[in-house]
C-alpha positions as CSV (number, residue, x, y, z in Angstrom):
1,M,0.3,0.7,0.1
2,S,1.2,3.4,-1.0
3,S,1.9,6.1,2.0
4,A,-1.2,8.1,-0.5
5,E,-3.3,4.5,0.3
6,S,-2.6,4.7,3.7
7,S,-3.0,8.4,4.8
8,L,-6.6,8.5,2.9
9,S,-7.2,5.2,5.7
10,R,-7.2,7.3,8.3
11,P,-9.6,10.5,9.5
12,P,-8.5,13.3,7.2
13,P,-7.6,16.7,7.6
14,W,-10.7,17.8,5.9
15,D,-13.3,18.3,9.1
16,D,-10.7,21.7,10.0
17,P,-12.8,24.8,9.6
18,L,-9.9,27.3,8.5
19,L,-8.1,24.3,6.0
20,I,-11.2,24.3,3.9
21,A,-11.9,27.8,3.6
22,I,-8.2,28.1,1.9
23,P,-8.7,27.9,-2.0
24,L,-6.1,25.2,-4.3
25,P,-7.6,26.4,-7.5
26,A,-7.1,23.9,-10.0
27,T,-8.2,21.2,-12.4
28,A,-10.1,18.0,-11.3
29,D,-7.3,15.7,-12.4
30,L,-4.9,17.8,-10.1
31,M,-7.5,18.7,-6.9
32,P,-7.4,14.6,-5.7
33,L,-3.6,14.7,-5.6
34,L,-3.3,18.4,-3.2
35,R,-5.8,16.6,-1.2
36,D,-4.2,13.1,-1.1
37,W,-0.8,15.2,0.0
38,I,-2.1,17.4,3.0
39,S,-4.3,14.3,4.2
40,W,-0.3,12.7,3.6
41,L,1.2,15.5,5.9
42,A,-1.3,15.3,8.8
43,N,-1.4,11.5,9.2
44,E,1.9,10.4,8.4
45,R,3.4,13.2,8.7
46,R,2.1,14.2,11.7
47,A,2.3,17.9,10.5
48,S,0.8,20.1,13.5
49,R,-2.6,22.0,12.2
50,H,-0.6,25.8,12.7
51,T,1.4,23.4,9.6
52,L,-0.9,22.5,8.2
53,L,-2.5,25.6,7.6
54,A,0.3,27.8,6.3
55,Y,1.8,24.5,3.6
56,A,-2.1,25.1,2.3
57,R,-1.8,29.0,2.2
58,D,1.5,28.7,0.7
59,L,-0.4,26.0,-2.0
60,S,-3.2,28.1,-2.6
61,A,-0.8,31.1,-3.4
62,F,1.5,29.5,-5.9
63,L,-2.1,27.6,-7.6
64,E,-3.2,31.0,-8.1
65,F,0.2,32.5,-9.9
66,M,0.6,29.6,-12.1
67,R,-3.2,30.1,-13.2
68,D,-2.2,33.9,-13.4
69,Y,0.8,33.3,-15.0
70,H,0.3,30.3,-17.6
71,G,-3.6,32.4,-18.4
72,Q,-4.9,28.7,-17.6
73,E,-6.7,26.6,-14.5
74,T,-3.3,25.0,-12.8
75,S,-3.8,21.1,-13.6
76,R,-1.3,18.6,-13.7
77,A,0.2,18.9,-16.8
78,L,1.1,22.7,-15.5
79,L,2.6,21.4,-12.6
80,E,4.6,18.1,-14.3
81,S,5.7,20.9,-17.0
82,L,7.6,23.6,-13.8
83,T,10.2,25.7,-15.1
84,A,13.2,27.2,-13.6
85,A,11.4,30.5,-15.6
86,D,8.7,29.7,-13.5
87,L,9.9,29.2,-10.0
88,R,12.2,32.3,-10.7
89,A,8.4,34.6,-11.6
90,Y,6.9,32.8,-8.7
91,M,9.5,33.9,-6.2
92,A,9.8,37.4,-7.7
93,S,6.3,38.2,-8.0
94,R,6.0,37.2,-4.2
95,L,8.6,39.3,-3.2
96,S,7.5,42.4,-5.1
97,G,4.3,41.6,-3.0
98,G,5.6,42.0,0.7
99,L,6.5,38.3,1.3
100,S,9.8,38.2,3.3
101,K,12.7,36.3,2.6
102,A,11.9,33.4,5.5
103,S,8.4,33.1,4.3
104,L,9.5,32.6,0.8
105,A,11.9,29.8,2.1
106,R,9.0,28.1,3.4
107,A,6.9,28.7,0.4
108,L,10.0,26.9,-1.2
109,S,10.1,24.5,1.1
110,T,6.1,23.5,0.7
111,L,6.6,23.1,-3.2
112,R,9.6,20.7,-2.9
113,N,7.7,18.1,-0.1
114,L,4.7,18.4,-2.3
115,Y,7.3,17.3,-5.5
116,R,8.8,14.6,-3.6
117,W,5.7,13.5,-2.4
118,F,4.7,13.8,-6.5
119,D,7.6,11.7,-7.1
120,R,7.3,9.5,-4.6
121,E,4.3,8.5,-5.6
122,G,4.7,7.7,-9.4
123,Y,2.4,10.9,-9.9
124,M,5.2,13.1,-11.4
125,T,8.4,13.6,-11.5
126,N,10.2,17.3,-12.2
127,P,13.7,18.5,-10.4
128,V,13.2,21.7,-11.0
129,P,12.3,22.7,-7.3
130,R,14.8,20.7,-5.8
131,T,17.8,22.7,-7.2
132,L,15.9,25.9,-7.2
133,R,17.0,27.6,-4.0
134,A,15.6,31.1,-1.5
135,P,17.4,34.5,-1.5
136,K,20.2,33.7,1.4
137,Q,18.4,35.6,4.3
138,P,20.6,37.2,7.6
139,Q,19.9,35.4,10.4
140,S,17.4,38.2,12.3
141,I,18.0,38.2,15.8
142,P,14.7,37.2,18.0
143,K,12.9,40.0,19.6
144,A,12.4,39.8,23.2
145,L,10.3,42.5,25.7
146,T,12.3,44.0,28.5
147,E,11.4,42.3,32.1
148,D,9.0,45.2,32.5
149,E,7.6,45.2,29.7
150,A,6.5,41.4,29.7
151,L,5.5,41.5,33.1
152,D,3.4,45.0,33.0
153,A,1.4,43.5,29.3
154,L,0.9,40.3,31.5
155,A,-0.9,42.8,33.7
156,L,-2.8,44.6,31.7
157,S,-3.9,41.5,29.4
158,G,-6.9,41.0,31.3
159,D,-7.9,44.7,31.1
160,L,-9.2,45.0,28.2
161,Q,-11.8,42.2,28.2
162,D,-15.3,43.2,29.0
163,E,-16.7,39.5,29.7
164,P,-14.6,38.8,32.8
165,W,-14.0,34.8,31.9
166,L,-12.2,36.1,28.5
167,A,-10.1,38.2,30.6
168,K,-8.9,35.4,32.6
169,R,-8.7,33.4,29.1
170,D,-6.1,36.3,28.2
171,L,-4.1,36.0,31.1
172,A,-4.1,33.3,30.9
173,L,-2.8,32.8,28.1
174,F,-0.5,35.2,27.7
175,T,1.2,33.6,31.1
176,L,1.4,29.9,29.2
177,L,3.3,31.9,26.4
178,Y,5.6,33.7,28.7
179,G,6.2,31.1,32.0
180,C,6.2,28.1,29.8
181,G,7.5,29.6,26.2
182,L,5.5,28.1,24.2
183,R,4.3,28.8,20.4
184,L,1.4,30.1,20.8
185,G,0.2,27.3,18.3
186,E,1.2,24.7,20.9
187,A,-0.6,26.7,23.6
188,L,-4.1,26.3,21.2
189,D,-3.3,23.5,19.9
190,L,-3.6,22.2,23.8
191,D,-6.9,20.2,24.2
192,R,-8.0,19.5,28.1
193,R,-6.8,16.1,28.0
194,D,-3.4,17.7,27.7
195,L,-3.6,19.5,31.3
196,P,-0.8,19.3,33.8
197,R,-1.7,16.3,36.5
198,G,1.2,18.0,38.4
199,E,3.8,20.7,38.0
200,T,5.0,20.3,35.1
201,M,3.1,19.3,31.2
202,M,3.6,17.4,28.3
203,I,4.1,20.2,24.9
204,T,3.9,18.6,20.8
205,G,6.3,20.8,19.1
206,K,7.3,21.2,15.8
207,G,7.7,17.6,14.1
208,R,5.3,16.6,16.8
209,K,8.1,16.7,19.0
210,D,7.3,15.9,22.4
211,R,7.9,17.9,25.4
212,V,8.1,18.5,29.2
213,V,7.5,21.3,31.0
214,P,7.7,22.8,34.0
215,L,4.9,25.4,35.0
216,L,5.3,28.2,37.7
217,P,2.8,28.6,40.5
218,V,1.2,31.5,38.7
219,V,1.2,29.5,34.9
220,L,-1.1,27.0,37.4
221,E,-3.4,29.2,39.4
222,A,-3.9,31.2,36.0
223,L,-5.2,27.7,34.0
224,A,-7.2,27.0,37.2
225,D,-9.0,30.4,37.8
226,Y,-9.3,31.2,33.9
227,L,-11.4,27.1,33.5
228,E,-13.4,28.3,36.3
229,A,-14.6,31.0,35.0
230,C,-15.0,29.4,31.6
231,P,-18.7,29.0,31.2
232,Y,-17.9,26.2,28.3
233,E,-18.2,22.9,30.1
234,G,-16.7,20.3,27.3
235,G,-14.2,16.4,27.7
236,P,-11.2,16.0,26.8
237,E,-11.0,17.0,24.0
238,T,-12.8,20.4,24.3
239,P,-9.9,23.2,23.8
240,V,-8.5,25.1,26.6
241,F,-8.2,28.0,25.3
242,L,-11.5,29.1,23.4
243,G,-12.9,31.6,21.3
244,S,-16.4,33.7,22.7
245,R,-18.7,31.9,21.2
246,G,-16.9,28.2,22.0
247,K,-14.9,27.2,19.5
248,R,-10.8,26.8,19.7
249,L,-9.6,30.5,20.1
250,N,-8.4,31.8,16.6
251,P,-4.8,32.4,16.3
252,G,-5.9,35.8,15.0
253,V,-7.6,37.2,17.6
254,V,-5.0,36.1,20.2
255,Q,-2.9,38.3,17.7
256,R,-5.7,41.2,17.5
257,Q,-5.1,41.7,21.6
258,M,-1.4,41.6,21.5
259,R,-1.9,44.9,18.4
260,R,-4.1,46.6,21.9
261,L,-1.6,45.8,24.8
262,R,1.2,47.7,22.4
263,A,-1.1,50.3,21.8
264,A,-2.0,50.8,25.5
265,L,1.8,50.2,26.7
266,G,3.7,52.0,24.5
267,L,5.6,48.5,22.9
268,P,7.7,48.7,19.3
269,E,5.7,46.6,16.6
270,S,8.4,43.7,18.0
271,A,6.1,42.6,20.6
272,T,4.0,39.6,19.3
273,P,2.4,36.9,21.2
274,H,5.8,35.2,19.9
275,A,8.5,37.8,21.8
276,L,7.0,36.2,24.6
277,R,8.7,33.1,24.0
278,H,12.1,35.0,23.0
279,S,11.3,37.1,25.8
280,F,11.2,33.2,28.2
281,A,14.5,32.3,26.7
282,T,16.4,35.5,26.7
283,H,15.4,36.1,30.5
284,L,16.1,32.1,31.4
285,L,19.9,33.2,29.2
286,A,20.0,36.8,31.5
287,Q,19.7,34.9,34.6
288,G,22.4,32.8,33.8
289,G,20.2,29.6,32.4
290,D,22.7,27.0,30.4
291,L,22.1,27.0,27.2
292,R,21.6,23.8,26.3
293,A,18.7,23.6,28.9
294,I,17.1,26.3,26.9
295,Q,17.0,24.2,23.8
296,D,15.1,21.8,25.5
297,L,12.3,24.0,27.2
298,L,11.9,25.2,23.9
299,G,12.1,22.1,21.7
300,H,14.8,23.4,19.4
301,A,16.0,20.2,17.3
302,S,19.4,22.5,16.5
303,L,21.4,24.3,19.5
304,S,22.6,26.8,16.9
305,T,18.8,28.2,16.5
306,T,19.0,28.6,20.8
307,Q,22.6,30.7,19.9
308,R,20.5,33.3,18.4
309,Y,19.8,34.1,22.2
310,T,23.2,34.6,23.1
311,K,23.1,37.7,20.2
312,V,20.1,39.2,21.7
313,D,22.2,39.3,25.3
314,A,24.9,40.3,24.1
315,A,23.0,43.0,22.2
316,R,21.9,44.3,25.2
317,L,24.7,44.5,27.9
318,A,26.2,46.5,24.9
319,A,23.4,48.9,25.0
320,I,23.5,49.0,29.2
321,H,27.1,49.9,28.5
322,K,27.2,52.2,26.3
323,A,24.8,54.2,28.1
324,S,25.4,54.0,31.4
325,H,29.9,54.3,30.7
326,P,31.2,57.1,31.0
327,R,33.8,57.8,28.0
328,A,30.6,56.0,25.6
329,R,27.9,59.6,26.5
């Protein structure tokens, strides 16, 4: 049995309303293959919901470009005859449209993954997507909040909601992100069966890799306070963080709340929910945390990814030195 057939023997991810809403403009001969690939990502590769949505959006943008560029609906034959010139035009179009180099690299990774799957399943062989590389980008330094900014954001997060239970929800979520260094998608993917029974919690991160994170008392208290106030009951598969209508909380709602926090506190645009994860790592490192331990807590596969935070701390120390040393004034 091929991996595609195996993936279709399990429940596909097509009950996700956000995934269903992403258009895949393709002909009738190509659409089943695309849906099989996304099902394979979900069931065989165990891709997270966040990853599935990102891949589907990248695929949608590529199919739309190919349709407009060639003046015909994207078909199996069109993808099989894809040229390097097609891909270069696609890359130029995405960059001119404001896509960052990092996002473009991810979009090309999506295509490489799709074409590897096409080849492995015997649908088509085209080596072009594997040979083209995204423009090289400088390694960015994570943008963390200061300790005072992070604490101010947590303190104010519950004051921006009129409904008391929503205020407790936002406080619990932001406290979890900063207190445990979670990605936003990891927090929003939590179901009630995942809630801690003690002082640690198992988190499923990128690549479906599990890690154990310790929970501070303030995190446990915020979660318990929110769940007690939440008006929606549920079983083990009920999401922990719910929207006002009782469905799994949409990341866009969290981003909007963070924008309101930025405006209220005068924080820079880099103050996003993900910045709370950066802040968690940066503040641990500043307090003498071991780099390997921080790597485990963040769920980084490579230590080099975690080492970026040493640059943050060095930049912070340099700024303090410049501001305080008499000869620097």
